[in-house]
mmCIF file of the N, C-alpha and C atoms, coordinates in Angstrom:
data_MODEL
# 
_entry.id   MODEL 
# 
loop_
_atom_site.group_PDB 
_atom_site.id 
_atom_site.type_symbol 
_atom_site.label_atom_id 
_atom_site.label_alt_id 
_atom_site.label_comp_id 
_atom_site.label_asym_id 
_atom_site.label_entity_id 
_atom_site.label_seq_id 
_atom_site.pdbx_PDB_ins_code 
_atom_site.Cartn_x 
_atom_site.Cartn_y 
_atom_site.Cartn_z 
_atom_site.occupancy 
_atom_site.B_iso_or_equiv 
_atom_site.pdbx_formal_charge 
_atom_site.auth_seq_id 
_atom_site.auth_comp_id 
_atom_site.auth_asym_id 
_atom_site.auth_atom_id 
_atom_site.pdbx_PDB_model_num 
ATOM 1   N N  . MET A 1 1  ? -33.449 75.256 -14.802 1.00 0.00 ? 1  MET A N  1 
ATOM 2   C CA . MET A 1 1  ? -32.323 74.725 -14.046 1.00 0.00 ? 1  MET A CA 1 
ATOM 3   C C  . MET A 1 1  ? -31.165 74.456 -15.002 1.00 0.00 ? 1  MET A C  1 
ATOM 4   N N  . SER A 1 2  ? -29.957 74.771 -14.572 1.00 0.00 ? 2  SER A N  1 
ATOM 5   C CA . SER A 1 2  ? -28.790 74.556 -15.417 1.00 0.00 ? 2  SER A CA 1 
ATOM 6   C C  . SER A 1 2  ? -28.363 73.089 -15.396 1.00 0.00 ? 2  SER A C  1 
ATOM 7   N N  . ASP A 1 3  ? -27.535 72.734 -16.381 1.00 0.00 ? 3  ASP A N  1 
ATOM 8   C CA . ASP A 1 3  ? -27.026 71.366 -16.451 1.00 0.00 ? 3  ASP A CA 1 
ATOM 9   C C  . ASP A 1 3  ? -26.137 71.085 -15.254 1.00 0.00 ? 3  ASP A C  1 
ATOM 10  N N  . PRO A 1 4  ? -26.119 69.840 -14.782 1.00 0.00 ? 4  PRO A N  1 
ATOM 11  C CA . PRO A 1 4  ? -25.233 69.509 -13.663 1.00 0.00 ? 4  PRO A CA 1 
ATOM 12  C C  . PRO A 1 4  ? -23.774 69.654 -14.067 1.00 0.00 ? 4  PRO A C  1 
ATOM 13  N N  . LYS A 1 5  ? -22.953 70.096 -13.121 1.00 0.00 ? 5  LYS A N  1 
ATOM 14  C CA . LYS A 1 5  ? -21.525 70.266 -13.379 1.00 0.00 ? 5  LYS A CA 1 
ATOM 15  C C  . LYS A 1 5  ? -20.829 68.910 -13.360 1.00 0.00 ? 5  LYS A C  1 
ATOM 16  N N  . LYS A 1 6  ? -19.868 68.756 -14.236 1.00 0.00 ? 6  LYS A N  1 
ATOM 17  C CA . LYS A 1 6  ? -19.072 67.531 -14.287 1.00 0.00 ? 6  LYS A CA 1 
ATOM 18  C C  . LYS A 1 6  ? -17.894 67.651 -13.323 1.00 0.00 ? 6  LYS A C  1 
ATOM 19  N N  . ILE A 1 7  ? -17.501 66.517 -12.776 1.00 0.00 ? 7  ILE A N  1 
ATOM 20  C CA . ILE A 1 7  ? -16.319 66.462 -11.920 1.00 0.00 ? 7  ILE A CA 1 
ATOM 21  C C  . ILE A 1 7  ? -15.121 66.274 -12.838 1.00 0.00 ? 7  ILE A C  1 
ATOM 22  N N  . ILE A 1 8  ? -14.121 67.162 -12.712 1.00 0.00 ? 8  ILE A N  1 
ATOM 23  C CA . ILE A 1 8  ? -12.963 67.098 -13.602 1.00 0.00 ? 8  ILE A CA 1 
ATOM 24  C C  . ILE A 1 8  ? -11.678 66.684 -12.884 1.00 0.00 ? 8  ILE A C  1 
ATOM 25  N N  . ASP A 1 9  ? -11.701 66.670 -11.548 1.00 0.00 ? 9  ASP A N  1 
ATOM 26  C CA . ASP A 1 9  ? -10.518 66.256 -10.792 1.00 0.00 ? 9  ASP A CA 1 
ATOM 27  C C  . ASP A 1 9  ? -10.960 65.894 -9.379  1.00 0.00 ? 9  ASP A C  1 
ATOM 28  N N  . ALA A 1 10 ? -10.093 65.187 -8.670  1.00 0.00 ? 10 ALA A N  1 
ATOM 29  C CA . ALA A 1 10 ? -10.379 64.803 -7.292  1.00 0.00 ? 10 ALA A CA 1 
ATOM 30  C C  . ALA A 1 10 ? -9.073  64.723 -6.524  1.00 0.00 ? 10 ALA A C  1 
ATOM 31  N N  . LYS A 1 11 ? -9.160  64.866 -5.211  1.00 0.00 ? 11 LYS A N  1 
ATOM 32  C CA . LYS A 1 11 ? -7.965  64.679 -4.397  1.00 0.00 ? 11 LYS A CA 1 
ATOM 33  C C  . LYS A 1 11 ? -8.317  63.893 -3.146  1.00 0.00 ? 11 LYS A C  1 
ATOM 34  N N  . ASN A 1 12 ? -7.323  63.130 -2.685  1.00 0.00 ? 12 ASN A N  1 
ATOM 35  C CA . ASN A 1 12 ? -7.492  62.252 -1.531  1.00 0.00 ? 12 ASN A CA 1 
ATOM 36  C C  . ASN A 1 12 ? -7.070  62.927 -0.240  1.00 0.00 ? 12 ASN A C  1 
ATOM 37  N N  . ASP A 1 13 ? -7.597  62.397 0.872   1.00 0.00 ? 13 ASP A N  1 
ATOM 38  C CA . ASP A 1 13 ? -7.109  62.794 2.185   1.00 0.00 ? 13 ASP A CA 1 
ATOM 39  C C  . ASP A 1 13 ? -5.928  61.895 2.552   1.00 0.00 ? 13 ASP A C  1 
ATOM 40  N N  . SER A 1 14 ? -5.403  62.025 3.730   1.00 0.00 ? 14 SER A N  1 
ATOM 41  C CA . SER A 1 14 ? -4.223  61.253 4.145   1.00 0.00 ? 14 SER A CA 1 
ATOM 42  C C  . SER A 1 14 ? -4.504  59.758 4.256   1.00 0.00 ? 14 SER A C  1 
ATOM 43  N N  . ASP A 1 15 ? -5.778  59.376 4.346   1.00 0.00 ? 15 ASP A N  1 
ATOM 44  C CA . ASP A 1 15 ? -6.159  57.958 4.419   1.00 0.00 ? 15 ASP A CA 1 
ATOM 45  C C  . ASP A 1 15 ? -6.403  57.349 3.041   1.00 0.00 ? 15 ASP A C  1 
ATOM 46  N N  . GLY A 1 16 ? -6.300  58.153 1.988   1.00 0.00 ? 16 GLY A N  1 
ATOM 47  C CA . GLY A 1 16 ? -6.516  57.652 0.635   1.00 0.00 ? 16 GLY A CA 1 
ATOM 48  C C  . GLY A 1 16 ? -7.956  57.701 0.168   1.00 0.00 ? 16 GLY A C  1 
ATOM 49  N N  . ASN A 1 17 ? -8.819  58.370 0.927   1.00 0.00 ? 17 ASN A N  1 
ATOM 50  C CA . ASN A 1 17 ? -10.220 58.520 0.535   1.00 0.00 ? 17 ASN A CA 1 
ATOM 51  C C  . ASN A 1 17 ? -10.408 59.836 -0.211  1.00 0.00 ? 17 ASN A C  1 
ATOM 52  N N  . VAL A 1 18 ? -11.307 59.863 -1.179  1.00 0.00 ? 18 VAL A N  1 
ATOM 53  C CA . VAL A 1 18 ? -11.579 61.103 -1.914  1.00 0.00 ? 18 VAL A CA 1 
ATOM 54  C C  . VAL A 1 18 ? -12.149 62.125 -0.928  1.00 0.00 ? 18 VAL A C  1 
ATOM 55  N N  . ALA A 1 19 ? -11.459 63.254 -0.801  1.00 0.00 ? 19 ALA A N  1 
ATOM 56  C CA . ALA A 1 19 ? -11.845 64.283 0.166   1.00 0.00 ? 19 ALA A CA 1 
ATOM 57  C C  . ALA A 1 19 ? -12.483 65.500 -0.489  1.00 0.00 ? 19 ALA A C  1 
ATOM 58  N N  . ALA A 1 20 ? -12.161 65.727 -1.766  1.00 0.00 ? 20 ALA A N  1 
ATOM 59  C CA . ALA A 1 20 ? -12.665 66.912 -2.459  1.00 0.00 ? 20 ALA A CA 1 
ATOM 60  C C  . ALA A 1 20 ? -12.644 66.652 -3.959  1.00 0.00 ? 20 ALA A C  1 
ATOM 61  N N  . VAL A 1 21 ? -13.495 67.371 -4.659  1.00 0.00 ? 21 VAL A N  1 
ATOM 62  C CA . VAL A 1 21 ? -13.553 67.259 -6.121  1.00 0.00 ? 21 VAL A CA 1 
ATOM 63  C C  . VAL A 1 21 ? -13.508 68.653 -6.724  1.00 0.00 ? 21 VAL A C  1 
ATOM 64  N N  . LYS A 1 22 ? -12.984 68.725 -7.934  1.00 0.00 ? 22 LYS A N  1 
ATOM 65  C CA . LYS A 1 22 ? -13.000 69.997 -8.667  1.00 0.00 ? 22 LYS A CA 1 
ATOM 66  C C  . LYS A 1 22 ? -14.091 69.883 -9.720  1.00 0.00 ? 22 LYS A C  1 
ATOM 67  N N  . LEU A 1 23 ? -14.978 70.852 -9.709  1.00 0.00 ? 23 LEU A N  1 
ATOM 68  C CA . LEU A 1 23 ? -16.101 70.861 -10.635 1.00 0.00 ? 23 LEU A CA 1 
ATOM 69  C C  . LEU A 1 23 ? -15.778 71.718 -11.846 1.00 0.00 ? 23 LEU A C  1 
ATOM 70  N N  . GLU A 1 24 ? -16.309 71.313 -12.964 1.00 0.00 ? 24 GLU A N  1 
ATOM 71  C CA . GLU A 1 24 ? -16.153 72.038 -14.219 1.00 0.00 ? 24 GLU A CA 1 
ATOM 72  C C  . GLU A 1 24 ? -16.447 73.526 -13.999 1.00 0.00 ? 24 GLU A C  1 
ATOM 73  N N  . GLY A 1 25 ? -15.505 74.383 -14.421 1.00 0.00 ? 25 GLY A N  1 
ATOM 74  C CA . GLY A 1 25 ? -15.688 75.824 -14.298 1.00 0.00 ? 25 GLY A CA 1 
ATOM 75  C C  . GLY A 1 25 ? -15.202 76.409 -12.983 1.00 0.00 ? 25 GLY A C  1 
ATOM 76  N N  . ASN A 1 26 ? -14.830 75.577 -12.018 1.00 0.00 ? 26 ASN A N  1 
ATOM 77  C CA . ASN A 1 26 ? -14.341 76.059 -10.723 1.00 0.00 ? 26 ASN A CA 1 
ATOM 78  C C  . ASN A 1 26 ? -12.818 76.029 -10.686 1.00 0.00 ? 26 ASN A C  1 
ATOM 79  N N  . LYS A 1 27 ? -12.228 76.958 -9.954  1.00 0.00 ? 27 LYS A N  1 
ATOM 80  C CA . LYS A 1 27 ? -10.769 76.988 -9.790  1.00 0.00 ? 27 LYS A CA 1 
ATOM 81  C C  . LYS A 1 27 ? -10.324 76.201 -8.562  1.00 0.00 ? 27 LYS A C  1 
ATOM 82  N N  . SER A 1 28 ? -11.182 76.117 -7.571  1.00 0.00 ? 28 SER A N  1 
ATOM 83  C CA . SER A 1 28 ? -10.817 75.434 -6.333  1.00 0.00 ? 28 SER A CA 1 
ATOM 84  C C  . SER A 1 28 ? -11.595 74.132 -6.178  1.00 0.00 ? 28 SER A C  1 
ATOM 85  N N  . PHE A 1 29 ? -11.132 73.323 -5.245  1.00 0.00 ? 29 PHE A N  1 
ATOM 86  C CA . PHE A 1 29 ? -11.793 72.049 -4.966  1.00 0.00 ? 29 PHE A CA 1 
ATOM 87  C C  . PHE A 1 29 ? -12.972 72.264 -4.020  1.00 0.00 ? 29 PHE A C  1 
ATOM 88  N N  . THR A 1 30 ? -13.995 71.443 -4.183  1.00 0.00 ? 30 THR A N  1 
ATOM 89  C CA . THR A 1 30 ? -15.186 71.463 -3.344  1.00 0.00 ? 30 THR A CA 1 
ATOM 90  C C  . THR A 1 30 ? -15.108 70.268 -2.393  1.00 0.00 ? 30 THR A C  1 
ATOM 91  N N  . PRO A 1 31 ? -15.275 70.474 -1.083  1.00 0.00 ? 31 PRO A N  1 
ATOM 92  C CA . PRO A 1 31 ? -15.258 69.346 -0.150  1.00 0.00 ? 31 PRO A CA 1 
ATOM 93  C C  . PRO A 1 31 ? -16.304 68.300 -0.544  1.00 0.00 ? 31 PRO A C  1 
ATOM 94  N N  . ILE A 1 32 ? -15.968 67.054 -0.345  1.00 0.00 ? 32 ILE A N  1 
ATOM 95  C CA . ILE A 1 32 ? -16.842 65.961 -0.775  1.00 0.00 ? 32 ILE A CA 1 
ATOM 96  C C  . ILE A 1 32 ? -18.227 66.050 -0.132  1.00 0.00 ? 32 ILE A C  1 
ATOM 97  N N  . GLU A 1 33 ? -18.308 66.500 1.116   1.00 0.00 ? 33 GLU A N  1 
ATOM 98  C CA . GLU A 1 33 ? -19.606 66.607 1.787   1.00 0.00 ? 33 GLU A CA 1 
ATOM 99  C C  . GLU A 1 33 ? -20.521 67.593 1.061   1.00 0.00 ? 33 GLU A C  1 
ATOM 100 N N  . VAL A 1 34 ? -19.942 68.693 0.597   1.00 0.00 ? 34 VAL A N  1 
ATOM 101 C CA . VAL A 1 34 ? -20.709 69.705 -0.151  1.00 0.00 ? 34 VAL A CA 1 
ATOM 102 C C  . VAL A 1 34 ? -21.112 69.143 -1.509  1.00 0.00 ? 34 VAL A C  1 
ATOM 103 N N  . ALA A 1 35 ? -20.184 68.460 -2.169  1.00 0.00 ? 35 ALA A N  1 
ATOM 104 C CA . ALA A 1 35 ? -20.471 67.884 -3.489  1.00 0.00 ? 35 ALA A CA 1 
ATOM 105 C C  . ALA A 1 35 ? -21.568 66.826 -3.413  1.00 0.00 ? 35 ALA A C  1 
ATOM 106 N N  . VAL A 1 36 ? -21.605 66.050 -2.331  1.00 0.00 ? 36 VAL A N  1 
ATOM 107 C CA . VAL A 1 36 ? -22.663 65.044 -2.153  1.00 0.00 ? 36 VAL A CA 1 
ATOM 108 C C  . VAL A 1 36 ? -24.020 65.746 -2.087  1.00 0.00 ? 36 VAL A C  1 
ATOM 109 N N  . ARG A 1 37 ? -24.107 66.810 -1.287  1.00 0.00 ? 37 ARG A N  1 
ATOM 110 C CA . ARG A 1 37 ? -25.387 67.542 -1.180  1.00 0.00 ? 37 ARG A CA 1 
ATOM 111 C C  . ARG A 1 37 ? -25.791 68.144 -2.522  1.00 0.00 ? 37 ARG A C  1 
ATOM 112 N N  . MET A 1 38 ? -24.802 68.653 -3.273  1.00 0.00 ? 38 MET A N  1 
ATOM 113 C CA . MET A 1 38 ? -25.096 69.209 -4.594  1.00 0.00 ? 38 MET A CA 1 
ATOM 114 C C  . MET A 1 38 ? -25.601 68.121 -5.544  1.00 0.00 ? 38 MET A C  1 
ATOM 115 N N  . ALA A 1 39 ? -25.000 66.929 -5.475  1.00 0.00 ? 39 ALA A N  1 
ATOM 116 C CA . ALA A 1 39 ? -25.427 65.811 -6.333  1.00 0.00 ? 39 ALA A CA 1 
ATOM 117 C C  . ALA A 1 39 ? -26.856 65.390 -5.997  1.00 0.00 ? 39 ALA A C  1 
ATOM 118 N N  . GLU A 1 40 ? -27.195 65.420 -4.721  1.00 0.00 ? 40 GLU A N  1 
ATOM 119 C CA . GLU A 1 40 ? -28.561 65.069 -4.303  1.00 0.00 ? 40 GLU A CA 1 
ATOM 120 C C  . GLU A 1 40 ? -29.589 66.019 -4.908  1.00 0.00 ? 40 GLU A C  1 
ATOM 121 N N  . LYS A 1 41 ? -29.176 67.249 -5.178  1.00 0.00 ? 41 LYS A N  1 
ATOM 122 C CA . LYS A 1 41 ? -30.062 68.265 -5.769  1.00 0.00 ? 41 LYS A CA 1 
ATOM 123 C C  . LYS A 1 41 ? -29.944 68.323 -7.287  1.00 0.00 ? 41 LYS A C  1 
ATOM 124 N N  . GLY A 1 42 ? -29.131 67.415 -7.871  1.00 0.00 ? 42 GLY A N  1 
ATOM 125 C CA . GLY A 1 42 ? -28.989 67.387 -9.320  1.00 0.00 ? 42 GLY A CA 1 
ATOM 126 C C  . GLY A 1 42 ? -28.032 68.422 -9.878  1.00 0.00 ? 42 GLY A C  1 
ATOM 127 N N  . LYS A 1 43 ? -27.202 69.030 -9.019  1.00 0.00 ? 43 LYS A N  1 
ATOM 128 C CA . LYS A 1 43 ? -26.288 70.081 -9.463  1.00 0.00 ? 43 LYS A CA 1 
ATOM 129 C C  . LYS A 1 43 ? -24.917 69.543 -9.851  1.00 0.00 ? 43 LYS A C  1 
ATOM 130 N N  . VAL A 1 44 ? -24.633 68.273 -9.546  1.00 0.00 ? 44 VAL A N  1 
ATOM 131 C CA . VAL A 1 44 ? -23.369 67.630 -9.903  1.00 0.00 ? 44 VAL A CA 1 
ATOM 132 C C  . VAL A 1 44 ? -23.698 66.339 -10.640 1.00 0.00 ? 44 VAL A C  1 
ATOM 133 N N  . ASP A 1 45 ? -22.970 66.084 -11.724 1.00 0.00 ? 45 ASP A N  1 
ATOM 134 C CA . ASP A 1 45 ? -23.193 64.895 -12.541 1.00 0.00 ? 45 ASP A CA 1 
ATOM 135 C C  . ASP A 1 45 ? -22.485 63.696 -11.903 1.00 0.00 ? 45 ASP A C  1 
ATOM 136 N N  . ALA A 1 46 ? -23.061 63.208 -10.814 1.00 0.00 ? 46 ALA A N  1 
ATOM 137 C CA . ALA A 1 46 ? -22.526 62.057 -10.085 1.00 0.00 ? 46 ALA A CA 1 
ATOM 138 C C  . ALA A 1 46 ? -23.663 61.446 -9.281  1.00 0.00 ? 46 ALA A C  1 
ATOM 139 N N  . VAL A 1 47 ? -23.400 60.264 -8.742  1.00 0.00 ? 47 VAL A N  1 
ATOM 140 C CA . VAL A 1 47 ? -24.415 59.558 -7.968  1.00 0.00 ? 47 VAL A CA 1 
ATOM 141 C C  . VAL A 1 47 ? -24.036 59.610 -6.494  1.00 0.00 ? 47 VAL A C  1 
ATOM 142 N N  . PRO A 1 48 ? -24.877 60.227 -5.645  1.00 0.00 ? 48 PRO A N  1 
ATOM 143 C CA . PRO A 1 48 ? -24.582 60.209 -4.217  1.00 0.00 ? 48 PRO A CA 1 
ATOM 144 C C  . PRO A 1 48 ? -24.863 58.823 -3.640  1.00 0.00 ? 48 PRO A C  1 
ATOM 145 N N  . VAL A 1 49 ? -23.952 58.337 -2.802  1.00 0.00 ? 49 VAL A N  1 
ATOM 146 C CA . VAL A 1 49 ? -24.090 57.014 -2.200  1.00 0.00 ? 49 VAL A CA 1 
ATOM 147 C C  . VAL A 1 49 ? -24.138 57.193 -0.690  1.00 0.00 ? 49 VAL A C  1 
ATOM 148 N N  . HIS A 1 50 ? -25.132 56.574 -0.066  1.00 0.00 ? 50 HIS A N  1 
ATOM 149 C CA . HIS A 1 50 ? -25.296 56.666 1.381   1.00 0.00 ? 50 HIS A CA 1 
ATOM 150 C C  . HIS A 1 50 ? -25.223 55.265 1.985   1.00 0.00 ? 50 HIS A C  1 
ATOM 151 N N  . PRO A 1 51 ? -24.008 54.806 2.299   1.00 0.00 ? 51 PRO A N  1 
ATOM 152 C CA . PRO A 1 51 ? -23.871 53.472 2.878   1.00 0.00 ? 51 PRO A CA 1 
ATOM 153 C C  . PRO A 1 51 ? -24.455 53.435 4.287   1.00 0.00 ? 51 PRO A C  1 
ATOM 154 N N  . LYS A 1 52 ? -24.863 52.255 4.712   1.00 0.00 ? 52 LYS A N  1 
ATOM 155 C CA . LYS A 1 52 ? -25.418 52.120 6.066   1.00 0.00 ? 52 LYS A CA 1 
ATOM 156 C C  . LYS A 1 52 ? -24.341 52.376 7.116   1.00 0.00 ? 52 LYS A C  1 
ATOM 157 N N  . THR A 1 53 ? -23.116 52.066 6.772   1.00 0.00 ? 53 THR A N  1 
ATOM 158 C CA . THR A 1 53 ? -21.998 52.382 7.661   1.00 0.00 ? 53 THR A CA 1 
ATOM 159 C C  . THR A 1 53 ? -21.013 53.231 6.873   1.00 0.00 ? 53 THR A C  1 
ATOM 160 N N  . GLY A 1 54 ? -20.410 54.179 7.511   1.00 0.00 ? 54 GLY A N  1 
ATOM 161 C CA . GLY A 1 54 ? -19.461 55.037 6.822   1.00 0.00 ? 54 GLY A CA 1 
ATOM 162 C C  . GLY A 1 54 ? -20.094 56.336 6.364   1.00 0.00 ? 54 GLY A C  1 
ATOM 163 N N  . LYS A 1 55 ? -19.258 57.188 5.766   1.00 0.00 ? 55 LYS A N  1 
ATOM 164 C CA . LYS A 1 55 ? -19.701 58.508 5.331   1.00 0.00 ? 55 LYS A CA 1 
ATOM 165 C C  . LYS A 1 55 ? -20.274 58.454 3.918   1.00 0.00 ? 55 LYS A C  1 
ATOM 166 N N  . PRO A 1 56 ? -21.225 59.334 3.619   1.00 0.00 ? 56 PRO A N  1 
ATOM 167 C CA . PRO A 1 56 ? -21.726 59.440 2.242   1.00 0.00 ? 56 PRO A CA 1 
ATOM 168 C C  . PRO A 1 56 ? -20.587 59.813 1.302   1.00 0.00 ? 56 PRO A C  1 
ATOM 169 N N  . HIS A 1 57 ? -20.672 59.356 0.061   1.00 0.00 ? 57 HIS A N  1 
ATOM 170 C CA . HIS A 1 57 ? -19.655 59.665 -0.926  1.00 0.00 ? 57 HIS A CA 1 
ATOM 171 C C  . HIS A 1 57 ? -20.286 59.738 -2.310  1.00 0.00 ? 57 HIS A C  1 
ATOM 172 N N  . LEU A 1 58 ? -19.478 60.038 -3.294  1.00 0.00 ? 58 LEU A N  1 
ATOM 173 C CA . LEU A 1 58 ? -19.956 60.144 -4.675  1.00 0.00 ? 58 LEU A CA 1 
ATOM 174 C C  . LEU A 1 58 ? -19.363 59.041 -5.521  1.00 0.00 ? 58 LEU A C  1 
ATOM 175 N N  . ARG A 1 59 ? -20.091 58.665 -6.543  1.00 0.00 ? 59 ARG A N  1 
ATOM 176 C CA . ARG A 1 59 ? -19.589 57.756 -7.572  1.00 0.00 ? 59 ARG A CA 1 
ATOM 177 C C  . ARG A 1 59 ? -19.870 58.413 -8.913  1.00 0.00 ? 59 ARG A C  1 
ATOM 178 N N  . SER A 1 60 ? -18.946 58.248 -9.818  1.00 0.00 ? 60 SER A N  1 
ATOM 179 C CA . SER A 1 60 ? -19.204 58.742 -11.169 1.00 0.00 ? 60 SER A CA 1 
ATOM 180 C C  . SER A 1 60 ? -20.267 57.844 -11.797 1.00 0.00 ? 60 SER A C  1 
ATOM 181 N N  . LYS A 1 61 ? -20.997 58.393 -12.744 1.00 0.00 ? 61 LYS A N  1 
ATOM 182 C CA . LYS A 1 61 ? -22.028 57.592 -13.403 1.00 0.00 ? 61 LYS A CA 1 
ATOM 183 C C  . LYS A 1 61 ? -21.359 56.527 -14.260 1.00 0.00 ? 61 LYS A C  1 
ATOM 184 N N  . PRO A 1 62 ? -21.840 55.296 -14.212 1.00 0.00 ? 62 PRO A N  1 
ATOM 185 C CA . PRO A 1 62 ? -21.200 54.207 -14.964 1.00 0.00 ? 62 PRO A CA 1 
ATOM 186 C C  . PRO A 1 62 ? -21.209 54.475 -16.468 1.00 0.00 ? 62 PRO A C  1 
ATOM 187 N N  . ASP A 1 63 ? -20.019 54.356 -17.076 1.00 0.00 ? 63 ASP A N  1 
ATOM 188 C CA . ASP A 1 63 ? -19.925 54.529 -18.512 1.00 0.00 ? 63 ASP A CA 1 
ATOM 189 C C  . ASP A 1 63 ? -18.866 53.616 -19.124 1.00 0.00 ? 63 ASP A C  1 
ATOM 190 N N  . GLY A 1 64 ? -18.292 52.730 -18.309 1.00 0.00 ? 64 GLY A N  1 
ATOM 191 C CA . GLY A 1 64 ? -17.302 51.796 -18.815 1.00 0.00 ? 64 GLY A CA 1 
ATOM 192 C C  . GLY A 1 64 ? -15.899 52.365 -18.939 1.00 0.00 ? 64 GLY A C  1 
ATOM 193 N N  . LYS A 1 65 ? -15.714 53.639 -18.586 1.00 0.00 ? 65 LYS A N  1 
ATOM 194 C CA . LYS A 1 65 ? -14.399 54.277 -18.666 1.00 0.00 ? 65 LYS A CA 1 
ATOM 195 C C  . LYS A 1 65 ? -13.800 54.349 -17.264 1.00 0.00 ? 65 LYS A C  1 
ATOM 196 N N  . LYS A 1 66 ? -12.559 53.932 -17.135 1.00 0.00 ? 66 LYS A N  1 
ATOM 197 C CA . LYS A 1 66 ? -11.908 53.938 -15.832 1.00 0.00 ? 66 LYS A CA 1 
ATOM 198 C C  . LYS A 1 66 ? -11.313 55.305 -15.492 1.00 0.00 ? 66 LYS A C  1 
ATOM 199 N N  . GLY A 1 67 ? -10.910 56.061 -16.500 1.00 0.00 ? 67 GLY A N  1 
ATOM 200 C CA . GLY A 1 67 ? -10.229 57.329 -16.282 1.00 0.00 ? 67 GLY A CA 1 
ATOM 201 C C  . GLY A 1 67 ? -11.058 58.398 -15.614 1.00 0.00 ? 67 GLY A C  1 
ATOM 202 N N  . ASN A 1 68 ? -12.387 58.305 -15.688 1.00 0.00 ? 68 ASN A N  1 
ATOM 203 C CA . ASN A 1 68 ? -13.210 59.329 -15.055 1.00 0.00 ? 68 ASN A CA 1 
ATOM 204 C C  . ASN A 1 68 ? -13.779 58.875 -13.709 1.00 0.00 ? 68 ASN A C  1 
ATOM 205 N N  . ASN A 1 69 ? -13.295 57.753 -13.187 1.00 0.00 ? 69 ASN A N  1 
ATOM 206 C CA . ASN A 1 69 ? -13.672 57.336 -11.841 1.00 0.00 ? 69 ASN A CA 1 
ATOM 207 C C  . ASN A 1 69 ? -12.949 58.236 -10.845 1.00 0.00 ? 69 ASN A C  1 
ATOM 208 N N  . LEU A 1 70 ? -13.605 58.622 -9.776  1.00 0.00 ? 70 LEU A N  1 
ATOM 209 C CA . LEU A 1 70 ? -13.020 59.551 -8.832  1.00 0.00 ? 70 LEU A CA 1 
ATOM 210 C C  . LEU A 1 70 ? -11.715 59.035 -8.254  1.00 0.00 ? 70 LEU A C  1 
ATOM 211 N N  . ASP A 1 71 ? -11.645 57.735 -7.948  1.00 0.00 ? 71 ASP A N  1 
ATOM 212 C CA . ASP A 1 71 ? -10.398 57.171 -7.407  1.00 0.00 ? 71 ASP A CA 1 
ATOM 213 C C  . ASP A 1 71 ? -9.268  57.321 -8.403  1.00 0.00 ? 71 ASP A C  1 
ATOM 214 N N  . SER A 1 72 ? -9.542  57.116 -9.675  1.00 0.00 ? 72 SER A N  1 
ATOM 215 C CA . SER A 1 72 ? -8.500  57.265 -10.709 1.00 0.00 ? 72 SER A CA 1 
ATOM 216 C C  . SER A 1 72 ? -8.051  58.716 -10.821 1.00 0.00 ? 72 SER A C  1 
ATOM 217 N N  . MET A 1 73 ? -8.988  59.657 -10.740 1.00 0.00 ? 73 MET A N  1 
ATOM 218 C CA . MET A 1 73 ? -8.638  61.070 -10.829 1.00 0.00 ? 73 MET A CA 1 
ATOM 219 C C  . MET A 1 73 ? -7.749  61.480 -9.659  1.00 0.00 ? 73 MET A C  1 
ATOM 220 N N  . ALA A 1 74 ? -8.029  60.963 -8.474  1.00 0.00 ? 74 ALA A N  1 
ATOM 221 C CA . ALA A 1 74 ? -7.307  61.362 -7.277  1.00 0.00 ? 74 ALA A CA 1 
ATOM 222 C C  . ALA A 1 74 ? -5.911  60.783 -7.199  1.00 0.00 ? 74 ALA A C  1 
ATOM 223 N N  . GLU A 1 75 ? -5.624  59.761 -7.999  1.00 0.00 ? 75 GLU A N  1 
ATOM 224 C CA . GLU A 1 75 ? -4.307  59.126 -7.975  1.00 0.00 ? 75 GLU A CA 1 
ATOM 225 C C  . GLU A 1 75 ? -3.237  59.988 -8.622  1.00 0.00 ? 75 GLU A C  1 
ATOM 226 N N  . ASP A 1 76 ? -3.608  60.863 -9.526  1.00 0.00 ? 76 ASP A N  1 
ATOM 227 C CA . ASP A 1 76 ? -2.628  61.672 -10.284 1.00 0.00 ? 76 ASP A CA 1 
ATOM 228 C C  . ASP A 1 76 ? -1.889  62.648 -9.417  1.00 0.00 ? 76 ASP A C  1 
# 
């Protein structure tokens, strides 16, 4: 199995929620729903979160750096 891909960028929808992420080596953005399923299979270096209410989403793995948080990436 290959190493999980890192998330290198993110973009928000009109409500300010992360809607898509760009994975290392990809030219286009991947919808967040697809990226969540990939993370569940270990193909994306992120943590899938399944809240009891709301839609599943991704979180970057904790490392103490703010710049690689998905919300921070999507603000640019």
